[in-house]
DRENPA-3360 file (N, C-alpha, C; in nm, 2 decimals, always signed):
BEGIN
1 = MTQKDKIS = +14.16/+12.88/-5.22/+14.04/+12.85/-5.14/+13.92/+12.87/-5.24 ~ +13.84/+12.77/-5.24/+13.72/+12.77/-5.32/+13.61/+12.85/-5.25 ~ +13.50/+12.89/-5.33/+13.39/+12.96/-5.27/+13.32/+12.87/-5.16 ~ +13.31/+12.74/-5.18/+13.25/+12.65/-5.08/+13.33/+12.65/-4.95 ~ +13.47/+12.66/-4.96/+13.55/+12.67/-4.84/+13.52/+12.79/-4.76 ~ +13.48/+12.90/-4.82/+13.45/+13.03/-4.76/+13.32/+13.03/-4.68 ~ +13.23/+12.94/-4.72/+13.10/+12.93/-4.66/+13.11/+12.87/-4.52 ~ +13.04/+12.93/-4.42/+13.05/+12.89/-4.29/+12.92/+12.87/-4.22;
9 = DLIHIEQI = +12.83/+12.80/-4.28/+12.70/+12.77/-4.23/+12.72/+12.68/-4.10 ~ +12.64/+12.71/-4.00/+12.65/+12.62/-3.88/+12.51/+12.60/-3.82 ~ +12.50/+12.50/-3.74/+12.38/+12.47/-3.66/+12.43/+12.47/-3.51 ~ +12.34/+12.53/-3.43/+12.37/+12.54/-3.28/+12.26/+12.48/-3.21 ~ +12.29/+12.39/-3.11/+12.19/+12.33/-3.02/+12.23/+12.37/-2.88 ~ +12.14/+12.44/-2.81/+12.18/+12.49/-2.68/+12.13/+12.41/-2.56 ~ +12.22/+12.36/-2.48/+12.19/+12.30/-2.35/+12.10/+12.18/-2.36 ~ +12.14/+12.07/-2.42/+12.07/+11.95/-2.41/+12.09/+11.89/-2.27;
17 = EVFAHIGV = +11.99/+11.86/-2.20/+12.00/+11.81/-2.07/+12.02/+11.66/-2.07 ~ +12.12/+11.61/-2.00/+12.15/+11.47/-2.00/+12.19/+11.43/-1.85 ~ +12.18/+11.31/-1.82/+12.23/+11.26/-1.69/+12.33/+11.15/-1.71 ~ +12.45/+11.17/-1.64/+12.56/+11.08/-1.67/+12.63/+11.04/-1.54 ~ +12.69/+10.93/-1.54/+12.77/+10.88/-1.43/+12.91/+10.94/-1.46 ~ +12.95/+11.04/-1.39/+13.07/+11.11/-1.42/+13.13/+11.17/-1.29 ~ +13.26/+11.17/-1.28/+13.33/+11.22/-1.16/+13.45/+11.14/-1.13 ~ +13.55/+11.20/-1.06/+13.67/+11.14/-1.03/+13.65/+11.03/-0.92;
25 = PDDERSQP = +13.59/+11.07/-0.81/+13.57/+10.97/-0.70/+13.46/+10.87/-0.75 ~ +13.48/+10.74/-0.71/+13.38/+10.64/-0.75/+13.24/+10.67/-0.69 ~ +13.23/+10.73/-0.57/+13.10/+10.76/-0.52/+13.03/+10.87/-0.59 ~ +13.11/+10.96/-0.66/+13.05/+11.07/-0.74/+12.98/+11.01/-0.87 ~ +13.05/+10.90/-0.92/+13.00/+10.84/-1.04/+12.89/+10.74/-1.01 ~ +12.86/+10.71/-0.89/+12.76/+10.61/-0.85/+12.62/+10.65/-0.89 ~ +12.59/+10.78/-0.89/+12.46/+10.83/-0.92/+12.47/+10.92/-1.04 ~ +12.37/+10.92/-1.13/+12.38/+11.00/-1.24/+12.37/+11.15/-1.20;
33 = QRLTISIT = +12.45/+11.23/-1.27/+12.45/+11.38/-1.24/+12.39/+11.45/-1.37 ~ +12.33/+11.56/-1.34/+12.28/+11.65/-1.45/+12.39/+11.72/-1.52 ~ +12.40/+11.71/-1.65/+12.49/+11.79/-1.73/+12.41/+11.86/-1.84 ~ +12.46/+11.96/-1.89/+12.41/+12.02/-2.02/+12.52/+12.02/-2.12 ~ +12.47/+12.00/-2.25/+12.57/+12.00/-2.36/+12.52/+12.09/-2.47 ~ +12.60/+12.18/-2.50/+12.57/+12.27/-2.62/+12.66/+12.23/-2.73 ~ +12.60/+12.22/-2.85/+12.67/+12.17/-2.97/+12.66/+12.27/-3.08 ~ +12.77/+12.31/-3.14/+12.77/+12.38/-3.26/+12.84/+12.30/-3.36;
41 = FWPTKHGL = +12.78/+12.28/-3.48/+12.85/+12.20/-3.58/+12.83/+12.27/-3.72 ~ +12.93/+12.24/-3.80/+12.94/+12.29/-3.94/+12.92/+12.17/-4.03 ~ +12.80/+12.16/-4.09/+12.77/+12.04/-4.18/+12.86/+12.04/-4.30 ~ +12.88/+11.93/-4.37/+12.96/+11.92/-4.49/+12.90/+11.99/-4.61 ~ +12.77/+12.00/-4.60/+12.69/+12.07/-4.71/+12.64/+12.21/-4.66 ~ +12.65/+12.31/-4.74/+12.60/+12.44/-4.70/+12.45/+12.45/-4.75 ~ +12.39/+12.56/-4.70/+12.24/+12.58/-4.73/+12.20/+12.58/-4.87 ~ +12.29/+12.63/-4.96/+12.25/+12.63/-5.10/+12.25/+12.49/-5.16;
49 = ELGDDIGR = +12.31/+12.40/-5.10/+12.31/+12.26/-5.16/+12.20/+12.17/-5.11 ~ +12.12/+12.22/-5.01/+12.02/+12.14/-4.95/+11.89/+12.13/-5.02 ~ +11.86/+12.23/-5.10/+11.73/+12.23/-5.18/+11.61/+12.22/-5.09 ~ +11.62/+12.27/-4.97/+11.51/+12.26/-4.87/+11.46/+12.12/-4.84 ~ +11.55/+12.03/-4.85/+11.53/+11.88/-4.83/+11.60/+11.84/-4.70 ~ +11.52/+11.80/-4.60/+11.57/+11.75/-4.47/+11.67/+11.63/-4.49 ~ +11.64/+11.55/-4.59/+11.73/+11.44/-4.61/+11.87/+11.47/-4.65 ~ +11.89/+11.60/-4.69/+12.03/+11.64/-4.74/+12.10/+11.71/-4.63;
57 = TVDYAAVC = +12.04/+11.74/-4.51/+12.10/+11.81/-4.41/+12.13/+11.72/-4.29 ~ +12.20/+11.77/-4.19/+12.22/+11.70/-4.06/+12.10/+11.73/-3.98 ~ +12.02/+11.63/-3.94/+11.90/+11.64/-3.86/+11.94/+11.67/-3.72 ~ +11.91/+11.79/-3.67/+11.95/+11.82/-3.53/+11.88/+11.74/-3.43 ~ +11.76/+11.69/-3.46/+11.69/+11.60/-3.36/+11.76/+11.47/-3.35 ~ +11.82/+11.42/-3.46/+11.90/+11.30/-3.45/+12.03/+11.32/-3.38 ~ +12.09/+11.44/-3.39/+12.21/+11.47/-3.32/+12.18/+11.47/-3.17 ~ +12.07/+11.53/-3.13/+12.03/+11.53/-2.99/+12.01/+11.39/-2.93;
65 = AETKNFVH = +11.93/+11.31/-3.01/+11.91/+11.17/-2.96/+12.04/+11.09/-2.95 ~ +12.13/+11.11/-3.05/+12.25/+11.03/-3.05/+12.34/+11.08/-2.93 ~ +12.34/+11.21/-2.90/+12.41/+11.26/-2.79/+12.36/+11.20/-2.66 ~ +12.23/+11.20/-2.64/+12.18/+11.14/-2.52/+12.21/+10.99/-2.50 ~ +12.20/+10.92/-2.61/+12.23/+10.77/-2.61/+12.38/+10.75/-2.58 ~ +12.47/+10.83/-2.64/+12.61/+10.81/-2.62/+12.65/+10.84/-2.48 ~ +12.60/+10.95/-2.42/+12.64/+10.99/-2.28/+12.58/+10.89/-2.18 ~ +12.46/+10.84/-2.21/+12.40/+10.74/-2.12/+12.48/+10.62/-2.10;
73 = NRSDRLIE = +12.55/+10.58/-2.20/+12.63/+10.45/-2.20/+12.77/+10.46/-2.15 ~ +12.81/+10.58/-2.09/+12.95/+10.60/-2.05/+12.96/+10.63/-1.90 ~ +13.08/+10.61/-1.85/+13.11/+10.64/-1.71/+13.25/+10.69/-1.70 ~ +13.27/+10.82/-1.74/+13.40/+10.88/-1.74/+13.43/+10.95/-1.61 ~ +13.55/+10.97/-1.58/+13.60/+11.05/-1.47/+13.59/+11.20/-1.50 ~ +13.64/+11.24/-1.61/+13.66/+11.38/-1.65/+13.56/+11.42/-1.75 ~ +13.51/+11.54/-1.74/+13.42/+11.60/-1.84/+13.50/+11.62/-1.97 ~ +13.63/+11.65/-1.96/+13.71/+11.66/-2.08/+13.71/+11.54/-2.16;
81 = TLADALAS = +13.72/+11.42/-2.10/+13.72/+11.29/-2.17/+13.59/+11.27/-2.24 ~ +13.48/+11.30/-2.17/+13.34/+11.28/-2.23/+13.32/+11.38/-2.34 ~ +13.36/+11.50/-2.33/+13.34/+11.60/-2.44/+13.42/+11.56/-2.56 ~ +13.55/+11.52/-2.54/+13.63/+11.47/-2.66/+13.57/+11.35/-2.72 ~ +13.53/+11.25/-2.65/+13.47/+11.13/-2.70/+13.34/+11.16/-2.78 ~ +13.26/+11.25/-2.72/+13.13/+11.28/-2.79/+13.16/+11.35/-2.92 ~ +13.25/+11.45/-2.92/+13.29/+11.52/-3.05/+13.33/+11.42/-3.15 ~ +13.42/+11.33/-3.12/+13.47/+11.23/-3.21/+13.36/+11.14/-3.27;
89 = HLLEVFEI = +13.27/+11.10/-3.17/+13.16/+11.01/-3.21/+13.07/+11.08/-3.31 ~ +13.03/+11.20/-3.28/+12.93/+11.27/-3.37/+12.99/+11.30/-3.50 ~ +13.13/+11.33/-3.51/+13.19/+11.35/-3.64/+13.19/+11.22/-3.72 ~ +13.19/+11.11/-3.66/+13.19/+10.98/-3.73/+13.05/+10.95/-3.78 ~ +12.95/+10.98/-3.70/+12.81/+10.94/-3.73/+12.74/+11.03/-3.83 ~ +12.77/+11.16/-3.82/+12.70/+11.26/-3.91/+12.79/+11.32/-4.01 ~ +12.73/+11.38/-4.11/+12.81/+11.45/-4.21/+12.84/+11.59/-4.16 ~ +12.94/+11.59/-4.07/+12.98/+11.72/-4.00/+13.13/+11.73/-4.03;
97 = RRITIELR = +13.17/+11.86/-4.06/+13.31/+11.88/-4.09/+13.39/+11.93/-3.97 ~ +13.31/+12.00/-3.88/+13.37/+12.06/-3.76/+13.26/+12.06/-3.65 ~ +13.31/+12.05/-3.53/+13.21/+12.05/-3.42/+13.28/+12.11/-3.29 ~ +13.19/+12.19/-3.22/+13.23/+12.24/-3.09/+13.13/+12.20/-2.99 ~ +13.18/+12.15/-2.88/+13.09/+12.10/-2.77/+13.13/+12.17/-2.64 ~ +13.03/+12.23/-2.58/+13.05/+12.28/-2.44/+12.97/+12.19/-2.35 ~ +13.04/+12.13/-2.25/+12.98/+12.04/-2.16/+12.98/+12.11/-2.02 ~ +12.86/+12.12/-1.96/+12.86/+12.19/-1.83/+12.82/+12.09/-1.72;
105 = KFILPDVD = +12.89/+12.10/-1.61/+12.86/+12.01/-1.49/+12.83/+12.10/-1.37 ~ +12.73/+12.06/-1.30/+12.68/+12.14/-1.19/+12.71/+12.08/-1.05 ~ +12.84/+12.09/-1.01/+12.89/+12.01/-0.90/+12.94/+12.09/-0.78 ~ +12.99/+12.21/-0.80/+13.05/+12.29/-0.69/+12.94/+12.38/-0.63 ~ +12.94/+12.39/-0.50/+12.83/+12.45/-0.43/+12.81/+12.60/-0.45 ~ +12.92/+12.68/-0.47/+12.91/+12.82/-0.48/+12.94/+12.87/-0.63 ~ +12.92/+12.78/-0.72/+12.95/+12.81/-0.86/+12.83/+12.76/-0.95 ~ +12.79/+12.84/-1.04/+12.68/+12.81/-1.13/+12.71/+12.67/-1.20;
113 = FVSVTVTR = +12.83/+12.66/-1.26/+12.87/+12.54/-1.33/+13.01/+12.55/-1.36 ~ +13.07/+12.43/-1.39/+13.20/+12.42/-1.45/+13.18/+12.36/-1.59 ~ +13.26/+12.41/-1.68/+13.24/+12.37/-1.82/+13.38/+12.34/-1.89 ~ +13.37/+12.26/-1.99/+13.48/+12.24/-2.08/+13.43/+12.26/-2.22 ~ +13.51/+12.31/-2.31/+13.47/+12.33/-2.45/+13.58/+12.27/-2.54 ~ +13.54/+12.19/-2.63/+13.63/+12.13/-2.73/+13.58/+12.15/-2.87 ~ +13.68/+12.17/-2.96/+13.65/+12.18/-3.10/+13.73/+12.08/-3.17 ~ +13.66/+12.01/-3.26/+13.73/+11.90/-3.34/+13.69/+11.91/-3.48;
121 = DRSTK = +13.78/+11.87/-3.57/+13.75/+11.87/-3.71/+13.75/+11.72/-3.76 ~ +13.67/+11.70/-3.87/+13.67/+11.57/-3.93/+13.81/+11.55/-3.99 ~ +13.86/+11.43/-3.97/+14.00/+11.40/-4.02/+13.98/+11.38/-4.17 ~ +14.08/+11.42/-4.24/+14.09/+11.41/-4.39/+14.18/+11.29/-4.42 ~ +14.12/+11.17/-4.42/+14.19/+11.05/-4.45/+14.20/+11.02/-4.60;
% end
């Protein structure tokens, strides 16, 4: 294991608010629902390689914008499906080696939220 493999720099974005057509019954998907998405990702470059240059890092504002655009264009039944698809998409678009996504849905009357958490790694092709 190299020194670079031991470094575990990460970026965390807490509760991006989005609205999505999601739910098992068709009538539930007919109107957008409020979701929040928290994202933790491990960039392919660590802090020592960045030289304090934003062009060398993963721009978290761009990750937020891409997340909102991606979710807006979908109509999934399951939050598990959406979380998995979003994780795969962000791994393809950005220089990220690992990502964890927690997606929260506010649907049940006596529950704060229901959530799903997925962690995915960039494939090594």
